[in-house]
C-alpha positions in Angstrom: 0.0 0.0 0.0 1.3 3.5 -0.9 -0.1 6.7 0.6 -0.5 9.4 -2.1 -1.7 13.0 -2.5 -3.9 14.3 -5.2 -7.0 12.5 -6.6 -6.2 9.3 -4.6 -5.5 8.9 -0.9 -3.7 5.6 -1.3 -2.8 3.0 -3.9 -2.9 -0.8 -3.1 -1.0 -3.1 -5.5 -2.1 -6.7 -5.5 -1.4 -9.7 -7.7 -3.7 -12.6 -8.3 -5.8 -14.3 -10.9 -8.2 -12.0 -12.7 -11.2 -13.9 -11.1 -9.8 -13.7 -7.6 -8.9 -10.0 -7.9 -12.4 -9.2 -9.2 -14.2 -11.1 -6.5 -12.2 -9.3 -3.8 -12.9 -6.0 -5.4 -16.6 -6.7 -5.7 -16.8 -7.9 -2.1 -15.0 -4.8 -0.8 -17.0 -2.4 -2.9 -20.3 -4.0 -1.9 -19.7 -3.0 1.7 -20.3 0.6 0.6 -17.5 2.3 2.5 -14.8 2.4 -0.2 -14.7 3.2 -3.9 -12.1 1.7 -6.2 -10.7 2.0 -9.7 -9.0 -0.9 -11.4 -6.1 0.0 -13.7 -4.2 -2.3 -16.0 -0.4 -2.0 -15.4 2.4 -3.1 -17.7 5.8 -4.3 -16.9 8.8 -2.6 -18.7 9.0 -5.6 -21.0 5.3 -5.4 -21.9 5.3 -1.7 -22.6 8.4 -2.0 -24.7 6.6 -4.6 -26.8 3.6 -2.3 -27.1 5.8 0.7 -28.1 7.5 -1.4 -30.7 4.2 -2.0 -32.4 3.7 1.8 -33.0 4.2 2.9 -36.6 
């Protein structure tokens, strides 16, 4: 967990299968006391591959 300033108070980075992560997010969100935003992140290798596809 990282504490931040600006639009977000903190950032939590987790790893898991897509299904497990979504189930945890839905369970936490259903409690009504937090809001979340899921963002796709890329490793340096992945982003280099994506950039190499640019014309």
